N, CA, C and O atoms as CSV, one atom per row, in Angstrom:
chain,resi,resn,atom,element,x,y,z
A,1,UNK,N,N,-6.094,-18.056,-9.873
A,1,UNK,CA,C,-6.829,-16.911,-9.146
A,1,UNK,C,C,-7.330,-17.837,-7.903
A,1,UNK,O,O,-7.662,-19.016,-8.029
A,2,UNK,N,N,-7.328,-17.047,-6.583
A,2,UNK,CA,C,-8.124,-17.831,-5.575
A,2,UNK,C,C,-9.326,-17.133,-5.120
A,2,UNK,O,O,-9.533,-15.963,-5.441
A,3,UNK,N,N,-10.205,-17.871,-4.312
A,3,UNK,CA,C,-11.462,-17.332,-4.059
A,3,UNK,C,C,-11.466,-16.179,-3.479
A,3,UNK,O,O,-12.285,-15.397,-3.963
A,4,UNK,N,N,-10.666,-15.669,-2.358
A,4,UNK,CA,C,-10.610,-14.520,-1.645
A,4,UNK,C,C,-10.212,-13.392,-2.959
A,4,UNK,O,O,-10.913,-12.381,-2.910
A,5,UNK,N,N,-9.244,-13.416,-4.062
A,5,UNK,CA,C,-9.145,-12.748,-4.725
A,5,UNK,C,C,-10.350,-12.654,-6.014
A,5,UNK,O,O,-10.604,-11.605,-6.606
A,6,UNK,N,N,-10.784,-13.524,-6.198
A,6,UNK,CA,C,-12.044,-13.500,-7.019
A,6,UNK,C,C,-13.397,-12.514,-6.085
A,6,UNK,O,O,-14.054,-11.648,-6.662
A,7,UNK,N,N,-13.547,-12.775,-5.004
A,7,UNK,CA,C,-14.557,-12.092,-4.348
A,7,UNK,C,C,-14.143,-10.725,-4.311
A,7,UNK,O,O,-15.044,-9.896,-4.442
A,8,UNK,N,N,-12.795,-10.246,-4.138
A,8,UNK,CA,C,-12.191,-9.168,-3.930
A,8,UNK,C,C,-12.727,-8.226,-5.585
A,8,UNK,O,O,-13.429,-7.220,-5.696
A,9,UNK,N,N,-12.055,-9.061,-6.648
A,9,UNK,CA,C,-12.400,-8.263,-7.921
A,9,UNK,C,C,-13.908,-8.204,-8.130
A,9,UNK,O,O,-14.303,-7.257,-8.809
A,10,UNK,N,N,-14.804,-9.048,-7.666
A,10,UNK,CA,C,-16.344,-8.828,-7.651
A,10,UNK,C,C,-16.906,-7.579,-6.943
A,10,UNK,O,O,-17.756,-6.765,-7.302
A,11,UNK,N,N,-16.023,-7.706,-5.611
A,11,UNK,CA,C,-16.546,-6.296,-4.870
A,11,UNK,C,C,-15.857,-4.895,-5.812
A,11,UNK,O,O,-16.523,-3.861,-5.753
A,12,UNK,N,N,-14.821,-4.871,-6.485
A,12,UNK,CA,C,-14.209,-4.032,-7.091
A,12,UNK,C,C,-14.880,-3.412,-8.675
A,12,UNK,O,O,-14.809,-2.299,-9.196
A,13,UNK,N,N,-15.403,-4.444,-9.025
A,13,UNK,CA,C,-16.281,-4.329,-9.978
A,13,UNK,C,C,-17.685,-3.522,-9.488
A,13,UNK,O,O,-18.143,-2.628,-10.200
A,14,UNK,N,N,-18.195,-3.827,-8.484
A,14,UNK,CA,C,-19.058,-3.162,-7.807
A,14,UNK,C,C,-18.759,-1.693,-7.401
A,14,UNK,O,O,-19.384,-0.684,-7.729
A,15,UNK,N,N,-17.800,-1.791,-6.712
A,15,UNK,CA,C,-17.327,-0.106,-6.411
A,15,UNK,C,C,-16.016,-0.341,-6.603
A,15,UNK,O,O,-15.386,-1.059,-5.825
A,16,UNK,N,N,-15.427,0.273,-7.727
A,16,UNK,CA,C,-14.101,0.378,-7.659
A,16,UNK,C,C,-13.057,1.897,-6.905
A,16,UNK,O,O,-11.898,2.284,-7.048
A,17,UNK,N,N,-14.282,2.377,-6.084
A,17,UNK,CA,C,-13.658,3.571,-4.984
A,17,UNK,C,C,-13.488,2.870,-3.882
A,17,UNK,O,O,-12.863,3.569,-3.085
A,18,UNK,N,N,-13.723,1.883,-3.460
A,18,UNK,CA,C,-13.639,1.191,-1.822
A,18,UNK,C,C,-11.943,0.754,-1.708
A,18,UNK,O,O,-11.325,-0.122,-2.312
A,19,UNK,N,N,-11.570,1.564,-0.866
A,19,UNK,CA,C,-10.199,1.467,-0.591
A,19,UNK,C,C,-9.863,0.479,0.064
A,19,UNK,O,O,-8.672,0.173,0.009
A,20,UNK,N,N,-10.816,-0.382,0.929
A,20,UNK,CA,C,-10.287,-1.602,1.453
A,20,UNK,C,C,-10.467,-2.836,0.501
A,20,UNK,O,O,-9.993,-3.899,0.901
A,21,UNK,N,N,-11.137,-2.811,-0.789
A,21,UNK,CA,C,-10.742,-3.599,-1.571
A,21,UNK,C,C,-9.547,-3.432,-2.657
A,21,UNK,O,O,-9.020,-4.346,-3.292
A,22,UNK,N,N,-9.224,-1.950,-2.725
A,22,UNK,CA,C,-8.042,-1.807,-3.558
A,22,UNK,C,C,-6.926,-2.073,-2.674
A,22,UNK,O,O,-5.857,-2.097,-3.285
A,23,UNK,N,N,-6.843,-2.261,-1.537
A,23,UNK,CA,C,-5.770,-2.511,-0.532
A,23,UNK,C,C,-5.870,-3.854,-0.548
A,23,UNK,O,O,-4.738,-4.325,-0.436
A,24,UNK,N,N,-6.864,-4.868,-0.653
A,24,UNK,CA,C,-7.071,-6.435,-0.495
A,24,UNK,C,C,-6.493,-6.762,-1.536
A,24,UNK,O,O,-5.612,-7.606,-1.367
A,25,UNK,N,N,-6.690,-6.330,-2.812
A,25,UNK,CA,C,-6.562,-6.794,-4.339
A,25,UNK,C,C,-4.948,-6.680,-4.079
A,25,UNK,O,O,-4.186,-7.646,-4.028
A,26,UNK,N,N,-4.559,-5.224,-3.917
A,26,UNK,CA,C,-3.126,-5.226,-3.936
A,26,UNK,C,C,-1.885,-6.212,-3.007
A,26,UNK,O,O,-0.703,-6.498,-3.201
A,27,UNK,N,N,-2.915,-6.522,-1.919
A,27,UNK,CA,C,-2.112,-7.504,-1.084
A,27,UNK,C,C,-2.218,-8.803,-1.703
A,27,UNK,O,O,-1.189,-9.471,-1.812
A,28,UNK,N,N,-3.150,-9.185,-2.059
A,28,UNK,CA,C,-3.334,-10.443,-3.019
A,28,UNK,C,C,-2.411,-10.878,-3.969
A,28,UNK,O,O,-1.987,-12.032,-4.038
A,29,UNK,N,N,-2.008,-9.686,-4.914
A,29,UNK,CA,C,-1.366,-9.826,-6.021
A,29,UNK,C,C,0.282,-10.071,-5.506
A,29,UNK,O,O,1.131,-10.766,-6.064
A,30,UNK,N,N,0.409,-9.306,-4.335
A,30,UNK,CA,C,1.783,-9.706,-3.680
A,30,UNK,C,C,1.722,-11.153,-3.372
A,30,UNK,O,O,2.466,-11.968,-3.917
A,31,UNK,N,N,0.940,-11.420,-2.603
A,31,UNK,CA,C,0.942,-12.993,-2.531
A,31,UNK,C,C,1.371,-13.837,-3.670
A,31,UNK,O,O,2.249,-14.700,-3.633
A,32,UNK,N,N,0.559,-13.445,-4.812
A,32,UNK,CA,C,0.769,-14.318,-6.018
A,32,UNK,C,C,2.250,-13.748,-6.518
A,32,UNK,O,O,2.575,-14.209,-7.613
A,33,UNK,N,N,2.997,-13.033,-6.051
A,33,UNK,CA,C,4.435,-12.257,-6.791
A,33,UNK,C,C,3.936,-11.678,-7.793
A,33,UNK,O,O,4.409,-12.172,-8.816
A,34,UNK,N,N,3.228,-10.891,-8.000
A,34,UNK,CA,C,2.478,-10.534,-9.345
A,34,UNK,C,C,2.583,-8.959,-8.643
A,34,UNK,O,O,1.624,-8.300,-8.242
A,35,UNK,N,N,4.072,-8.543,-8.615
A,35,UNK,CA,C,4.128,-7.047,-8.088
A,35,UNK,C,C,4.037,-6.166,-9.093
A,35,UNK,O,O,4.420,-5.088,-8.638
A,36,UNK,N,N,3.666,-6.026,-10.470
A,36,UNK,CA,C,3.349,-5.156,-11.363
A,36,UNK,C,C,1.960,-4.931,-11.071
A,36,UNK,O,O,1.656,-3.738,-11.083
A,37,UNK,N,N,0.927,-5.825,-10.783
A,37,UNK,CA,C,-0.396,-5.675,-10.542
A,37,UNK,C,C,-0.766,-4.995,-9.094
A,37,UNK,O,O,-1.666,-4.168,-8.947
A,38,UNK,N,N,0.009,-5.443,-8.147
A,38,UNK,CA,C,0.317,-5.225,-6.861
A,38,UNK,C,C,0.048,-3.555,-6.872
A,38,UNK,O,O,-0.854,-2.860,-6.403
A,39,UNK,N,N,1.482,-3.204,-7.767
A,39,UNK,CA,C,1.944,-1.526,-7.552
A,39,UNK,C,C,0.497,-0.933,-8.491
A,39,UNK,O,O,0.035,0.127,-8.069
A,40,UNK,N,N,-0.056,-1.424,-9.445
A,40,UNK,CA,C,-1.356,-0.576,-9.902
A,40,UNK,C,C,-2.372,-0.402,-8.856
A,40,UNK,O,O,-2.817,0.734,-8.694
A,41,UNK,N,N,-2.878,-1.526,-7.998
A,41,UNK,CA,C,-3.609,-1.288,-7.216
A,41,UNK,C,C,-2.923,0.042,-5.979
A,41,UNK,O,O,-3.582,1.075,-5.861
A,42,UNK,N,N,-1.985,-0.079,-5.383
A,42,UNK,CA,C,-1.558,0.627,-4.550
A,42,UNK,C,C,-1.675,2.025,-5.399
A,42,UNK,O,O,-2.360,2.887,-4.847
A,43,UNK,N,N,-1.264,2.269,-6.306
A,43,UNK,CA,C,-1.348,3.611,-6.824
A,43,UNK,C,C,-2.633,4.176,-7.048
A,43,UNK,O,O,-2.866,5.361,-6.809
A,44,UNK,N,N,-3.691,3.185,-7.607
A,44,UNK,CA,C,-4.938,3.455,-7.712
A,44,UNK,C,C,-5.802,3.954,-6.220
A,44,UNK,O,O,-6.592,4.892,-6.116
A,45,UNK,N,N,-5.329,2.942,-5.096
A,45,UNK,CA,C,-5.704,3.194,-3.802
A,45,UNK,C,C,-5.445,4.534,-3.518
A,45,UNK,O,O,-6.287,5.404,-3.297
A,46,UNK,N,N,-3.884,4.684,-3.540
A,46,UNK,CA,C,-3.444,6.174,-2.927
A,46,UNK,C,C,-3.900,7.623,-3.741
A,46,UNK,O,O,-4.005,8.768,-3.302
A,47,UNK,N,N,-4.084,7.168,-4.873
A,47,UNK,CA,C,-5.019,8.209,-5.751
A,47,UNK,C,C,-6.020,8.660,-4.947
A,47,UNK,O,O,-6.134,9.700,-4.298
A,48,UNK,N,N,-7.049,7.286,-5.157
A,48,UNK,CA,C,-8.331,7.815,-4.688
A,48,UNK,C,C,-8.644,7.971,-3.140
A,48,UNK,O,O,-9.750,8.260,-2.684
A,49,UNK,N,N,-7.374,7.708,-2.330
A,49,UNK,CA,C,-7.819,8.029,-0.860
A,49,UNK,C,C,-6.256,8.159,-0.250
A,49,UNK,O,O,-5.744,7.202,0.331
A,50,UNK,N,N,-5.724,9.114,-0.390
A,50,UNK,CA,C,-4.361,9.623,0.288
A,50,UNK,C,C,-4.165,9.486,1.696
A,50,UNK,O,O,-3.121,9.678,2.321
A,51,UNK,N,N,-5.206,9.158,2.098
A,51,UNK,CA,C,-5.021,9.132,3.863
A,51,UNK,C,C,-4.935,7.753,4.306
A,51,UNK,O,O,-4.771,7.480,5.495
A,52,UNK,N,N,-5.056,6.729,3.251
A,52,UNK,CA,C,-4.877,5.263,3.580
A,52,UNK,C,C,-3.627,4.946,3.877
A,52,UNK,O,O,-2.793,4.565,3.056
A,53,UNK,N,N,-3.449,5.092,5.057
A,53,UNK,CA,C,-2.146,5.054,5.943
A,53,UNK,C,C,-1.403,3.739,5.330
A,53,UNK,O,O,-0.531,3.771,4.462
A,54,UNK,N,N,-1.995,2.434,6.039
A,54,UNK,CA,C,-1.371,1.428,5.631
A,54,UNK,C,C,-1.176,1.175,4.039
A,54,UNK,O,O,-0.300,0.368,3.726
A,55,UNK,N,N,-1.805,1.702,3.172
A,55,UNK,CA,C,-1.173,1.466,1.979
A,55,UNK,C,C,0.113,1.732,1.641
A,55,UNK,O,O,0.886,0.999,1.024
A,56,UNK,N,N,0.372,3.212,2.234
A,56,UNK,CA,C,2.031,3.233,2.330
A,56,UNK,C,C,3.018,2.713,2.756
A,56,UNK,O,O,4.096,2.880,2.186
A,57,UNK,N,N,2.898,1.952,3.863
A,57,UNK,CA,C,3.499,1.062,4.449
A,57,UNK,C,C,3.743,-0.313,3.424
A,57,UNK,O,O,4.820,-0.904,3.343
A,58,UNK,N,N,2.847,-0.577,2.878
A,58,UNK,CA,C,2.868,-2.051,2.321
A,58,UNK,C,C,3.433,-1.838,0.927
A,58,UNK,O,O,4.308,-2.587,0.494
A,59,UNK,N,N,2.838,-0.602,0.063
A,59,UNK,CA,C,3.652,-0.453,-0.866
A,59,UNK,C,C,5.026,-0.089,-1.077
A,59,UNK,O,O,5.717,-0.467,-2.023
A,60,UNK,N,N,5.501,0.925,0.175
A,60,UNK,CA,C,6.947,1.095,0.332
A,60,UNK,C,C,7.484,-0.376,0.688
A,60,UNK,O,O,8.563,-0.672,0.175
A,61,UNK,N,N,6.983,-1.149,1.345
A,61,UNK,CA,C,7.848,-2.609,1.502
A,61,UNK,C,C,7.583,-3.230,0.125
A,61,UNK,O,O,8.448,-4.071,-0.123
A,62,UNK,N,N,6.821,-3.119,-0.697
A,62,UNK,CA,C,6.803,-3.608,-2.222
A,62,UNK,C,C,7.821,-3.066,-2.676
A,62,UNK,O,O,8.744,-3.817,-2.991
A,63,UNK,N,N,7.955,-1.891,-2.823
A,63,UNK,CA,C,9.178,-1.279,-3.675
A,63,UNK,C,C,10.592,-1.506,-2.918
A,63,UNK,O,O,11.588,-1.518,-3.640
A,64,UNK,N,N,10.759,-1.684,-1.557
A,64,UNK,CA,C,12.219,-2.684,-1.087
A,64,UNK,C,C,12.201,-3.654,-1.616
A,64,UNK,O,O,13.305,-3.983,-2.049
A,65,UNK,N,N,11.137,-4.557,-1.869
A,65,UNK,CA,C,11.488,-5.664,-2.365
A,65,UNK,C,C,11.998,-5.835,-3.811
A,65,UNK,O,O,12.715,-6.737,-4.245
A,66,UNK,N,N,11.444,-4.710,-4.506
A,66,UNK,CA,C,12.034,-4.676,-5.892
A,66,UNK,C,C,13.399,-3.733,-5.943
A,66,UNK,O,O,13.929,-3.258,-6.948
A,67,UNK,N,N,13.796,-3.609,-4.598
A,67,UNK,CA,C,14.974,-2.885,-4.920
A,67,UNK,C,C,14.706,-1.159,-5.444
A,67,UNK,O,O,15.507,-0.442,-6.044
A,68,UNK,N,N,13.687,-0.913,-5.106
A,68,UNK,CA,C,13.484,0.355,-5.564
A,68,UNK,C,C,13.677,1.568,-4.394
A,68,UNK,O,O,12.809,2.405,-4.145
A,69,UNK,N,N,14.552,1.514,-3.955
A,69,UNK,CA,C,14.672,2.422,-2.580
A,69,UNK,C,C,14.436,3.733,-2.565
A,69,UNK,O,O,13.993,4.160,-1.499
A,70,UNK,N,N,14.587,4.457,-3.374
A,70,UNK,CA,C,14.329,5.974,-3.588
A,70,UNK,C,C,12.717,5.956,-3.584
A,70,UNK,O,O,12.197,6.699,-2.752
A,71,UNK,N,N,11.906,5.238,-4.368
A,71,UNK,CA,C,10.616,5.269,-4.267
A,71,UNK,C,C,10.008,4.505,-2.729
A,71,UNK,O,O,8.941,4.867,-2.235
A,72,UNK,N,N,10.626,3.733,-2.286
A,72,UNK,CA,C,10.368,3.541,-1.039
A,72,UNK,C,C,10.728,4.330,-0.090
A,72,UNK,O,O,10.226,3.878,0.939
A,73,UNK,N,N,11.284,5.199,0.122
A,73,UNK,CA,C,11.637,6.322,0.833
A,73,UNK,C,C,10.766,7.327,0.785
A,73,UNK,O,O,10.558,7.907,1.850
A,74,UNK,N,N,10.217,7.678,-0.140
A,74,UNK,CA,C,9.212,8.798,-0.831
A,74,UNK,C,C,8.043,8.122,-0.242
A,74,UNK,O,O,7.565,8.752,0.702
A,75,UNK,N,N,7.462,7.046,-0.526
A,75,UNK,CA,C,6.491,6.308,0.095
A,75,UNK,C,C,6.156,6.362,1.719
A,75,UNK,O,O,5.059,6.549,2.245
A,76,UNK,N,N,7.540,6.123,2.396
A,76,UNK,CA,C,7.371,5.834,3.669
A,76,UNK,C,C,7.330,7.343,4.284
A,76,UNK,O,O,6.795,7.458,5.386
A,77,UNK,N,N,7.906,8.626,3.592
A,77,UNK,CA,C,7.792,9.828,3.912
A,77,UNK,C,C,6.243,10.317,3.914
A,77,UNK,O,O,5.585,10.873,4.794
A,78,UNK,N,N,5.927,9.927,2.679
A,78,UNK,CA,C,4.369,10.439,2.714
A,78,UNK,C,C,3.523,9.758,3.576
A,78,UNK,O,O,2.494,10.268,4.019
A,79,UNK,N,N,3.951,8.466,3.880
A,79,UNK,CA,C,2.807,7.701,4.685
A,79,UNK,C,C,3.034,8.269,6.357
A,79,UNK,O,O,2.014,8.387,7.036
A,80,UNK,N,N,4.447,8.624,7.009
A,80,UNK,CA,C,4.566,9.250,7.821
A,80,UNK,C,C,3.749,10.287,8.024
A,80,UNK,O,O,2.965,10.167,8.966
A,81,UNK,N,N,3.705,11.631,7.169
A,81,UNK,CA,C,2.976,12.737,6.867
A,81,UNK,C,C,1.524,12.272,7.358
A,81,UNK,O,O,0.952,12.684,8.367
A,82,UNK,N,N,1.192,11.621,6.724
A,82,UNK,CA,C,-0.624,10.722,6.660
A,82,UNK,C,C,-0.752,10.746,7.817
A,82,UNK,O,O,-1.487,11.493,8.462
A,83,UNK,N,N,0.314,9.508,8.399
A,83,UNK,CA,C,-0.025,8.825,9.767
A,83,UNK,C,C,-0.315,10.005,11.039
A,83,UNK,O,O,-1.173,9.954,11.920
A,84,UNK,N,N,0.724,11.068,10.784
A,84,UNK,CA,C,0.786,12.084,11.816
A,84,UNK,C,C,-0.540,12.852,11.721
A,84,UNK,O,O,-1.173,13.086,12.750
A,85,UNK,N,N,-0.940,13.217,10.620
A,85,UNK,CA,C,-2.081,13.983,10.272
A,85,UNK,C,C,-3.263,13.305,10.729
A,85,UNK,O,O,-4.151,13.948,11.289
A,86,UNK,N,N,-3.349,12.186,10.561
A,86,UNK,CA,C,-4.776,11.310,11.170
A,86,UNK,C,C,-4.509,10.930,12.703
A,86,UNK,O,O,-5.384,10.362,13.356
A,87,UNK,N,N,-3.251,11.269,13.258
A,87,UNK,CA,C,-3.022,10.882,14.700
A,87,UNK,C,C,-2.614,9.463,14.725
A,87,UNK,O,O,-2.956,8.984,15.806
A,88,UNK,N,N,-2.065,8.660,14.028
A,88,UNK,CA,C,-1.759,7.408,14.117
A,88,UNK,C,C,-0.289,7.373,14.182
A,88,UNK,O,O,0.437,7.396,13.188
A,89,UNK,N,N,0.110,7.316,15.393
A,89,UNK,CA,C,1.390,7.563,15.785
A,89,UNK,C,C,2.051,6.171,15.897
A,89,UNK,O,O,3.266,5.979,15.846
A,90,UNK,N,N,1.207,5.327,16.038
A,90,UNK,CA,C,2.002,3.946,15.902
A,90,UNK,C,C,2.631,3.520,14.407
A,90,UNK,O,O,3.730,2.979,14.284
A,91,UNK,N,N,1.819,3.831,13.390
A,91,UNK,CA,C,2.120,3.663,11.951
A,91,UNK,C,C,3.007,4.339,11.765
A,91,UNK,O,O,3.986,3.769,11.284
A,92,UNK,N,N,3.140,5.966,12.058
A,92,UNK,CA,C,4.192,6.744,12.111
A,92,UNK,C,C,5.321,6.254,12.345
A,92,UNK,O,O,6.218,6.262,11.502
A,93,UNK,N,N,5.457,5.712,13.626
A,93,UNK,CA,C,6.876,5.299,14.564
A,93,UNK,C,C,7.196,3.950,13.434
A,93,UNK,O,O,8.298,3.927,12.886
A,94,UNK,N,N,6.302,2.988,13.170
A,94,UNK,CA,C,7.060,1.935,12.283
A,94,UNK,C,C,7.651,2.269,10.962
A,94,UNK,O,O,8.687,1.740,10.557
A,95,UNK,N,N,6.804,3.380,10.129
A,95,UNK,CA,C,7.452,3.984,8.973
A,95,UNK,C,C,8.634,4.430,9.305
A,95,UNK,O,O,9.620,4.006,8.702
A,96,UNK,N,N,8.751,5.323,10.273
A,96,UNK,CA,C,10.093,6.162,10.449
A,96,UNK,C,C,11.333,5.088,10.982
A,96,UNK,O,O,12.500,5.465,11.088
A,97,UNK,N,N,10.946,3.885,11.253
A,97,UNK,CA,C,12.278,2.884,11.612
A,97,UNK,C,C,12.415,2.117,10.759
A,97,UNK,O,O,13.430,1.423,10.698
A,98,UNK,N,N,11.232,2.017,9.692
A,98,UNK,CA,C,11.231,1.311,8.233
A,98,UNK,C,C,12.568,2.198,7.518
A,98,UNK,O,O,13.690,1.729,7.325
A,99,UNK,N,N,12.147,3.496,7.216
A,99,UNK,CA,C,12.998,4.657,6.670
A,99,UNK,C,C,14.241,4.552,7.090
A,99,UNK,O,O,15.128,4.335,6.264
A,100,UNK,N,N,14.576,4.704,8.642
A,100,UNK,CA,C,15.889,4.780,8.980
A,100,UNK,C,C,16.856,3.465,8.633
A,100,UNK,O,O,18.081,3.505,8.520
A,101,UNK,N,N,16.218,2.582,8.526
A,101,UNK,CA,C,16.992,1.523,8.038
A,101,UNK,C,C,17.374,1.134,6.803
A,101,UNK,O,O,18.018,0.138,6.473
A,102,UNK,N,N,16.731,2.379,5.868
A,102,UNK,CA,C,16.785,2.379,4.526
A,102,UNK,C,C,18.006,3.502,4.276
A,102,UNK,O,O,18.659,3.581,3.236
A,103,UNK,N,N,18.123,4.111,5.123
A,103,UNK,CA,C,19.373,5.179,4.839
A,103,UNK,C,C,20.706,4.862,4.751
A,103,UNK,O,O,21.538,5.744,4.537
């Protein structure tokens, strides 16, 4: 476990609802190739904060790495909806491009 991950876990213990911490932990676990733990944190993040657009894109990319194409497509679609809802045109466009590549 690296220092950044330790710090994030400490923050998580203090506030398990902080979306930035959940997102950070998911990314740290991806960096360690611990995809199962990363997926747990992405699921928790999107359950607690369904408007966290970056979570959809990173989670979908993780599903692509694991050859779970249908799950990745669904995450991109939900992410695009949330990005449009929040006015994040750039993120919506990026996810649309990733989704098109999966078809």
